[in-house]
TORLOLO-667254 format. One record per atom (N, C-alpha, C): atom name; x negated, y, z; residue in three letters; residue number from 1. Coordinates in Angstrom, 3 decimals, always signed. Each point is the difference from the previous one (the first is absolute). Example, Ala and Ser with C-alpha at 12.3 -4.5 7.8 and 13.67 -1.06 7.14 Angstrom:
% TORLOLO-667254
{'N'; {-13.190; -5.690; +7.800}; 'ala'; 1}
{'CA'; {+0.890; +1.190; +0.000}; 'ala'; 1}
{'C'; {-0.900; +1.200; +0.000}; 'ala'; 1}
{'N'; {+0.350; +1.050; -0.720}; 'ser'; 2}
{'CA'; {-0.820; +1.190; +0.060}; 'ser'; 2}
{'C'; {+0.770; +1.090; +0.730}; 'ser'; 2}
***
This chain:
% TORLOLO-667254
{'N'; {+7.265; -17.430; +13.190}; 'met'; 1}
{'CA'; {-1.341; -0.221; +0.510}; 'met'; 1}
{'C'; {-0.207; +0.792; +1.276}; 'met'; 1}
{'N'; {-0.534; -0.648; +0.981}; 'arg'; 2}
{'CA'; {-0.293; +0.661; +1.258}; 'arg'; 2}
{'C'; {-1.380; +0.643; -0.072}; 'arg'; 2}
{'N'; {-0.117; +1.275; +0.373}; 'pro'; 3}
{'CA'; {-1.323; +0.643; -0.050}; 'pro'; 3}
{'C'; {-0.964; -0.665; +0.977}; 'pro'; 3}
{'N'; {-1.217; -0.107; -0.422}; 'thr'; 4}
{'CA'; {-1.031; -0.563; +0.860}; 'thr'; 4}
{'C'; {-1.308; +0.732; -0.241}; 'thr'; 4}
{'N'; {-0.812; +0.092; +1.031}; 'lys'; 5}
{'CA'; {-1.281; +0.685; -0.127}; 'lys'; 5}
{'C'; {-1.047; -0.887; -0.663}; 'lys'; 5}
{'N'; {+0.130; -1.301; +0.143}; 'asn'; 6}
{'CA'; {-1.002; -0.938; -0.493}; 'asn'; 6}
{'C'; {+0.438; -0.663; -1.302}; 'asn'; 6}
{'N'; {+0.120; +0.776; -1.043}; 'arg'; 7}
{'CA'; {+0.385; -0.545; -1.305}; 'arg'; 7}
{'C'; {-1.221; -0.599; -0.685}; 'arg'; 7}
{'N'; {+0.178; -1.101; -0.705}; 'pro'; 8}
{'CA'; {-1.140; -0.575; -0.730}; 'pro'; 8}
{'C'; {-0.345; +0.874; -1.211}; 'pro'; 8}
{'N'; {-1.260; +0.057; -0.318}; 'ser'; 9}
{'CA'; {-0.429; +0.752; -1.183}; 'ser'; 9}
{'C'; {+0.053; -0.869; -1.248}; 'ser'; 9}
{'N'; {+0.064; -1.323; +0.195}; 'ser'; 10}
{'CA'; {+0.124; -0.920; -1.128}; 'ser'; 10}
{'C'; {+0.684; -1.282; +0.447}; 'ser'; 10}
{'N'; {+0.661; -0.644; -0.981}; 'val'; 11}
{'CA'; {+0.702; -1.252; +0.260}; 'val'; 11}
{'C'; {-0.240; -0.915; -1.198}; 'val'; 11}
{'N'; {-0.266; -1.274; +0.272}; 'met'; 12}
{'CA'; {-0.198; -0.972; -1.072}; 'met'; 12}
{'C'; {+1.075; -1.074; +0.111}; 'met'; 12}
{'N'; {+0.559; -0.379; -1.160}; 'phe'; 13}
{'CA'; {+1.065; -0.993; -0.028}; 'phe'; 13}
{'C'; {-0.428; -1.245; -0.771}; 'phe'; 13}
{'N'; {+0.656; -1.110; +0.296}; 'tyr'; 14}
{'CA'; {-0.328; -1.277; -0.625}; 'tyr'; 14}
{'C'; {+0.457; -0.091; -1.452}; 'tyr'; 14}
{'N'; {+0.852; +0.921; -0.442}; 'ala'; 15}
{'CA'; {+0.484; -0.028; -1.379}; 'ala'; 15}
{'C'; {+0.282; +1.420; -0.472}; 'ala'; 15}
{'N'; {-0.209; +0.226; -1.274}; 'asp'; 16}
{'CA'; {+0.218; +1.331; -0.568}; 'asp'; 16}
{'C'; {+1.450; +0.443; +0.112}; 'asp'; 16}
{'N'; {+0.945; -0.924; -0.164}; 'phe'; 17}
{'CA'; {+1.407; +0.421; +0.054}; 'phe'; 17}
{'C'; {+0.383; +0.490; +1.396}; 'phe'; 17}
{'N'; {-0.608; -0.556; +1.039}; 'val'; 18}
{'CA'; {+0.273; +0.461; +1.367}; 'val'; 18}
{'C'; {-0.648; +1.368; +0.219}; 'val'; 18}
{'N'; {-1.201; +0.180; -0.521}; 'ala'; 19}
{'CA'; {-0.671; +1.296; +0.092}; 'ala'; 19}
{'C'; {+0.802; +1.064; -0.735}; 'ala'; 19}
{'N'; {+0.550; -0.343; -1.165}; 'ala'; 20}
{'CA'; {+0.815; +0.947; -0.772}; 'ala'; 20}
{'C'; {+1.253; +0.398; +0.775}; 'ala'; 20}
{'N'; {+0.600; -0.953; +0.657}; 'glu'; 21}
{'CA'; {+1.187; +0.283; +0.827}; 'glu'; 21}
{'C'; {-0.354; +0.946; +1.146}; 'glu'; 21}
{'N'; {-1.161; -0.217; +0.611}; 'phe'; 22}
{'CA'; {-0.449; +0.856; +1.095}; 'phe'; 22}
{'C'; {-0.280; +1.417; -0.504}; 'phe'; 22}
{'N'; {-0.623; +0.118; -1.171}; 'ile'; 23}
{'CA'; {-0.247; +1.314; -0.606}; 'ile'; 23}
{'C'; {+1.316; +0.724; -0.214}; 'ile'; 23}
{'N'; {+0.987; -0.702; -0.509}; 'ser'; 24}
{'CA'; {+1.324; +0.585; -0.228}; 'ser'; 24}
{'C'; {+0.604; +0.505; +1.307}; 'ser'; 24}
{'N'; {-0.119; -0.775; +1.061}; 'thr'; 25}
{'CA'; {+0.526; +0.398; +1.308}; 'thr'; 25}
{'C'; {-0.737; +1.225; +0.535}; 'thr'; 25}
{'N'; {-1.315; +0.020; -0.147}; 'leu'; 26}
{'CA'; {-0.765; +1.170; +0.442}; 'leu'; 26}
{'C'; {+0.461; +1.249; -0.736}; 'leu'; 26}
{'N'; {+0.142; -0.106; -1.309}; 'arg'; 27}
{'CA'; {+0.396; +1.162; -0.800}; 'arg'; 27}
{'C'; {+1.413; +0.474; +0.344}; 'arg'; 27}
{'N'; {+0.914; -0.935; +0.282}; 'lys'; 28}
{'CA'; {+1.361; +0.379; +0.405}; 'lys'; 28}
{'C'; {-0.007; +0.773; +1.307}; 'lys'; 28}
{'N'; {-1.021; -0.247; +0.810}; 'asn'; 29}
{'CA'; {-0.116; +0.678; +1.284}; 'asn'; 29}
{'C'; {-0.951; +1.196; -0.048}; 'asn'; 29}
{'N'; {-0.259; +0.501; -1.209}; 'gly'; 30}
{'CA'; {-0.776; +1.216; -0.161}; 'gly'; 30}
{'C'; {-1.502; -0.128; +0.144}; 'gly'; 30}
{'N'; {-0.524; -1.202; -0.019}; 'lys'; 31}
{'CA'; {-1.444; -0.195; +0.125}; 'lys'; 31}
{'C'; {-0.649; -0.009; -1.377}; 'lys'; 31}
{'N'; {-1.254; +0.416; -0.043}; 'lys'; 32}
{'CA'; {-0.763; +0.000; -1.249}; 'lys'; 32}
{'C'; {-0.956; -1.171; -0.004}; 'lys'; 32}
{'N'; {+0.047; -0.748; -1.087}; 'val'; 33}
{'CA'; {-0.879; -1.161; -0.161}; 'val'; 33}
{'C'; {-0.989; +0.354; -1.106}; 'val'; 33}
{'N'; {-1.271; -0.076; +0.201}; 'pro'; 34}
{'CA'; {-0.756; -0.572; +1.108}; 'pro'; 34}
{'C'; {-0.453; +1.019; +1.051}; 'pro'; 34}
{'N'; {+0.420; +1.265; -0.119}; 'asp'; 35}
{'CA'; {-0.491; +1.021; +0.939}; 'asp'; 35}
{'C'; {+0.345; -0.316; +1.448}; 'asp'; 35}
{'N'; {+1.259; -0.354; +0.272}; 'asp'; 36}
{'CA'; {+0.413; -0.312; +1.375}; 'asp'; 36}
{'C'; {-0.345; -1.438; +0.391}; 'asp'; 36}
{'N'; {+0.051; -0.901; -0.963}; 'cys'; 37}
{'CA'; {-0.283; -1.411; +0.281}; 'cys'; 37}
{'C'; {-0.384; -0.707; -1.306}; 'cys'; 37}
{'N'; {-1.159; -0.610; -0.025}; 'leu'; 38}
{'CA'; {-0.438; -0.791; -1.147}; 'leu'; 38}
{'C'; {+0.677; -1.361; +0.089}; 'leu'; 38}
{'N'; {+0.639; -0.427; -1.091}; 'val'; 39}
{'CA'; {+0.685; -1.290; -0.032}; 'val'; 39}
{'C'; {-0.678; -0.869; -1.058}; 'val'; 39}
{'N'; {-0.382; -1.222; +0.393}; 'val'; 40}
{'CA'; {-0.728; -0.906; -0.886}; 'val'; 40}
{'C'; {+0.750; -1.321; -0.088}; 'val'; 40}
{'N'; {+0.165; -0.508; -1.215}; 'gly'; 41}
{'CA'; {+0.572; -1.329; -0.221}; 'gly'; 41}
{'C'; {-1.114; -1.016; -0.165}; 'gly'; 41}
{'N'; {+0.380; -1.244; -0.279}; 'ser'; 42}
{'CA'; {-1.073; -1.004; -0.108}; 'ser'; 42}
{'C'; {+0.289; -1.131; -0.975}; 'ser'; 42}
{'N'; {+0.600; +0.299; -1.123}; 'asp'; 43}
{'CA'; {+0.067; -1.059; -1.011}; 'asp'; 43}
{'C'; {-0.147; +0.514; -1.430}; 'asp'; 43}
{'N'; {-0.343; +1.263; -0.164}; 'asn'; 44}
{'CA'; {-0.280; +0.593; -1.311}; 'asn'; 44}
{'C'; {+1.098; -0.301; -1.014}; 'asn'; 44}
{'N'; {+1.237; +0.249; +0.385}; 'ser'; 45}
{'CA'; {+1.132; -0.273; -0.884}; 'ser'; 45}
{'C'; {+0.339; +1.228; -0.835}; 'ser'; 45}
{'N'; {+0.931; -0.174; -0.912}; 'glu'; 46}
{'CA'; {+0.441; +1.105; -0.857}; 'glu'; 46}
{'C'; {+0.609; +1.129; +0.820}; 'glu'; 46}
{'N'; {+0.654; -0.332; +1.093}; 'ile'; 47}
{'CA'; {+0.628; +1.047; +0.812}; 'ile'; 47}
{'C'; {-1.059; +0.946; +0.571}; 'ile'; 47}
{'N'; {-1.178; -0.501; +0.313}; 'ala'; 48}
{'CA'; {-1.077; +0.864; +0.492}; 'ala'; 48}
{'C'; {-0.404; +0.997; -1.077}; 'ala'; 48}
{'N'; {-0.044; -0.467; -1.231}; 'his'; 49}
{'CA'; {-0.366; +0.886; -1.104}; 'his'; 49}
{'C'; {+1.114; +1.006; -0.270}; 'his'; 49}
{'N'; {+1.255; -0.441; +0.068}; 'met'; 50}
{'CA'; {+1.132; +0.901; -0.226}; 'met'; 50}
{'C'; {+0.100; +1.049; +1.104}; 'met'; 50}
{'N'; {-0.276; -0.386; +1.237}; 'met'; 51}
{'CA'; {+0.088; +0.912; +1.142}; 'met'; 51}
{'C'; {-1.292; +0.809; +0.179}; 'met'; 51}
{'N'; {-1.015; -0.331; -0.782}; 'asn'; 52}
{'CA'; {-1.294; +0.668; +0.082}; 'asn'; 52}
{'C'; {-0.566; -0.055; +1.420}; 'asn'; 52}
{'N'; {+0.005; -1.222; +0.557}; 'met'; 53}
{'CA'; {-0.524; -0.166; +1.357}; 'met'; 53}
{'C'; {-1.198; -0.941; -0.031}; 'met'; 53}
{'N'; {-0.937; +0.187; +0.941}; 'pro'; 54}
{'CA'; {-1.142; -0.906; +0.048}; 'pro'; 54}
{'C'; {+0.437; -1.390; +0.447}; 'pro'; 54}
{'N'; {-0.717; -0.986; -0.488}; 'thr'; 55}
{'CA'; {+0.302; -1.383; +0.339}; 'thr'; 55}
{'C'; {-1.304; -0.788; -0.009}; 'thr'; 55}
{'N'; {+0.045; -1.181; +0.528}; 'ile'; 56}
{'CA'; {-1.167; -0.872; -0.021}; 'ile'; 56}
{'C'; {+0.363; -1.216; -0.841}; 'ile'; 56}
{'N'; {-0.832; -0.276; -0.989}; 'asp'; 57}
{'CA'; {+0.213; -1.171; -0.853}; 'asp'; 57}
{'C'; {-0.637; -1.196; +0.695}; 'asp'; 57}
{'N'; {+0.834; -0.899; +0.506}; 'leu'; 58}
{'CA'; {-0.482; -1.176; +0.725}; 'leu'; 58}
{'C'; {-0.202; -1.213; -0.897}; 'leu'; 58}
{'N'; {+0.047; +0.209; -1.299}; 'cys'; 59}
{'CA'; {-0.294; -1.051; -0.981}; 'cys'; 59}
{'C'; {+0.931; -1.206; +0.140}; 'cys'; 59}
{'N'; {+1.299; +0.256; +0.122}; 'phe'; 60}
{'CA'; {+0.944; -1.105; +0.181}; 'phe'; 60}
{'C'; {-0.040; -1.001; -1.153}; 'phe'; 60}
{'N'; {-0.196; +0.478; -1.241}; 'arg'; 61}
{'CA'; {-0.057; -0.914; -1.134}; 'arg'; 61}
{'C'; {-1.197; -0.943; +0.156}; 'arg'; 61}
{'N'; {-1.142; +0.539; +0.392}; 'asn'; 62}
{'CA'; {-1.178; -0.838; +0.216}; 'asn'; 62}
{'C'; {+0.212; -0.974; +1.161}; 'asn'; 62}
{'N'; {+0.670; +0.466; +1.050}; 'gln'; 63}
{'CA'; {+0.262; -0.881; +1.142}; 'gln'; 63}
{'C'; {+0.881; -1.178; -0.414}; 'gln'; 63}
{'N'; {+1.017; +0.277; -0.807}; 'ala'; 64}
{'CA'; {+0.886; -1.078; -0.465}; 'ala'; 64}
{'C'; {-0.768; -0.969; -0.893}; 'ala'; 64}
{'N'; {-0.846; +0.540; -0.871}; 'his'; 65}
{'CA'; {-0.804; -0.854; -0.877}; 'his'; 65}
{'C'; {-0.952; -0.865; +0.825}; 'his'; 65}
{'N'; {-0.634; +0.591; +1.007}; 'asn'; 66}
{'CA'; {-0.906; -0.763; +0.855}; 'asn'; 66}
{'C'; {+0.735; -1.061; +0.809}; 'asn'; 66}
{'N'; {+1.242; +0.255; +0.373}; 'ala'; 67}
{'CA'; {+0.791; -1.013; +0.702}; 'ala'; 67}
{'C'; {+0.226; -1.207; -0.911}; 'ala'; 67}
{'N'; {+0.302; +0.267; -1.278}; 'phe'; 68}
{'CA'; {+0.150; -1.098; -0.957}; 'phe'; 68}
{'C'; {-1.319; -0.759; -0.155}; 'phe'; 68}
{'N'; {-1.107; +0.742; -0.135}; 'ile'; 69}
{'CA'; {-1.304; -0.648; -0.169}; 'ile'; 69}
{'C'; {-0.330; -0.864; +1.210}; 'ile'; 69}
{'N'; {+0.319; +0.489; +1.200}; 'tyr'; 70}
{'CA'; {-0.245; -0.788; +1.209}; 'tyr'; 70}
{'C'; {+0.743; -1.337; -0.075}; 'tyr'; 70}
{'N'; {+1.295; +0.061; -0.334}; 'leu'; 71}
{'CA'; {+0.782; -1.237; -0.100}; 'leu'; 71}
{'C'; {-0.538; -0.909; -1.102}; 'leu'; 71}
{'N'; {-0.336; +0.580; -1.132}; 'tyr'; 72}
{'CA'; {-0.553; -0.788; -1.117}; 'tyr'; 72}
{'C'; {-1.280; -0.696; +0.432}; 'tyr'; 72}
{'N'; {-0.891; +0.742; +0.660}; 'asn'; 73}
{'CA'; {-1.272; -0.577; +0.435}; 'asn'; 73}
{'C'; {+0.177; -1.091; +1.057}; 'asn'; 73}
{'N'; {+1.044; +0.118; +0.808}; 'glu'; 74}
{'CA'; {+0.277; -1.037; +0.999}; 'glu'; 74}
{'C'; {+0.501; -1.289; -0.650}; 'glu'; 74}
{'N'; {+0.670; +0.119; -1.149}; 'leu'; 75}
{'CA'; {+0.632; -1.154; -0.640}; 'leu'; 75}
{'C'; {-0.803; -0.596; -1.145}; 'leu'; 75}
{'N'; {-1.053; +0.664; -0.451}; 'asn'; 76}
{'CA'; {-0.759; -0.452; -1.162}; 'asn'; 76}
{'C'; {-1.488; -0.048; +0.311}; 'asn'; 76}
{'N'; {-0.711; -0.925; -0.664}; 'pro'; 77}
{'CA'; {-1.439; -0.115; +0.260}; 'pro'; 77}
{'C'; {-0.811; +1.168; -0.594}; 'pro'; 77}
{'N'; {+0.435; +0.548; -1.151}; 'asp'; 78}
{'CA'; {-0.734; +1.128; -0.572}; 'asp'; 78}
{'C'; {+0.461; +1.293; +0.678}; 'asp'; 78}
{'N'; {-0.932; +0.948; +0.154}; 'arg'; 79}
{'CA'; {+0.252; +1.207; +0.776}; 'arg'; 79}
{'C'; {+0.157; +1.216; -0.906}; 'arg'; 79}
{'N'; {+0.964; +0.831; +0.317}; 'leu'; 80}
{'CA'; {+0.180; +1.284; -0.673}; 'leu'; 80}
{'C'; {-0.570; +1.094; +0.900}; 'leu'; 80}
{'N'; {-0.592; +1.048; -0.582}; 'pro'; 81}
{'CA'; {-0.543; +1.081; +0.831}; 'pro'; 81}
{'C'; {+1.103; +0.943; +0.476}; 'pro'; 81}
{'N'; {-0.199; +0.563; +1.165}; 'tyr'; 82}
{'CA'; {+0.928; +0.988; +0.534}; 'tyr'; 82}
{'C'; {-0.253; +1.363; -0.650}; 'tyr'; 82}
{'N'; {+1.051; +0.831; -0.035}; 'glu'; 83}
{'CA'; {-0.143; +1.373; -0.477}; 'glu'; 83}
{'C'; {-0.478; +0.872; +1.155}; 'glu'; 83}
{'N'; {-0.786; +1.025; -0.322}; 'asn'; 84}
{'CA'; {-0.453; +0.952; +1.022}; 'asn'; 84}
{'C'; {+1.167; +0.833; +0.487}; 'asn'; 84}
{'N'; {-0.019; +0.315; +1.290}; 'gln'; 85}
{'CA'; {+0.997; +0.886; +0.606}; 'gln'; 85}
{'C'; {-0.665; +1.337; +0.250}; 'gln'; 85}
{'N'; {+0.541; +1.055; -0.581}; 'asn'; 86}
{'CA'; {-0.566; +1.331; +0.187}; 'asn'; 86}
{'C'; {+1.099; +0.998; +0.348}; 'asn'; 86}
{'N'; {+0.543; -0.067; +1.224}; 'pro'; 87}
{'CA'; {+1.007; +0.993; +0.384}; 'pro'; 87}
{'C'; {-0.583; +1.396; -0.130}; 'pro'; 87}
{'N'; {+0.819; +0.944; -0.451}; 'his'; 88}
{'CA'; {-0.503; +1.352; -0.168}; 'his'; 88}
{'C'; {+1.107; +1.035; +0.178}; 'his'; 88}
{'N'; {-0.433; +1.195; +0.342}; 'trp'; 89}
{'CA'; {+0.872; +1.136; +0.206}; 'trp'; 89}
{'C'; {+0.440; +0.544; -1.352}; 'trp'; 89}
{'N'; {+1.304; +0.311; -0.138}; 'val'; 90}
{'CA'; {+0.512; +0.622; -1.203}; 'val'; 90}
{'C'; {+0.493; +1.391; +0.401}; 'val'; 90}
{'N'; {-0.697; +1.020; -0.473}; 'asp'; 91}
{'CA'; {+0.282; +1.381; +0.404}; 'asp'; 91}
{'C'; {+1.289; +0.548; -0.586}; 'asp'; 91}
{'N'; {+0.534; +0.995; +0.643}; 'ala'; 92}
{'CA'; {+1.186; +0.736; -0.486}; 'ala'; 92}
{'C'; {-0.025; +1.382; +0.628}; 'ala'; 92}
{'N'; {+1.127; +0.698; -0.106}; 'tyr'; 93}
{'CA'; {+0.166; +1.376; +0.504}; 'tyr'; 93}
{'C'; {-0.948; +0.850; -0.744}; 'tyr'; 93}
***
């Protein structure tokens, strides 16, 4: 790692497994997480719980269910209701 004066205080990743990999790299280079850099994932997977890192639950199961409902409603005269989407922060550390 090249030293830099403008280090980020936090980083967010599109998936928990990528965030976990980044945490591992930071720790190998002597950095403290979250003191030196807060790392956040974004799919609320088991790896986030195992690594004890914050993540954002983007309700992927609900999104997949709503995708099915959308297709069903397009193909059938009777309508099914959509599920509510409530993304939320899942704390750790």
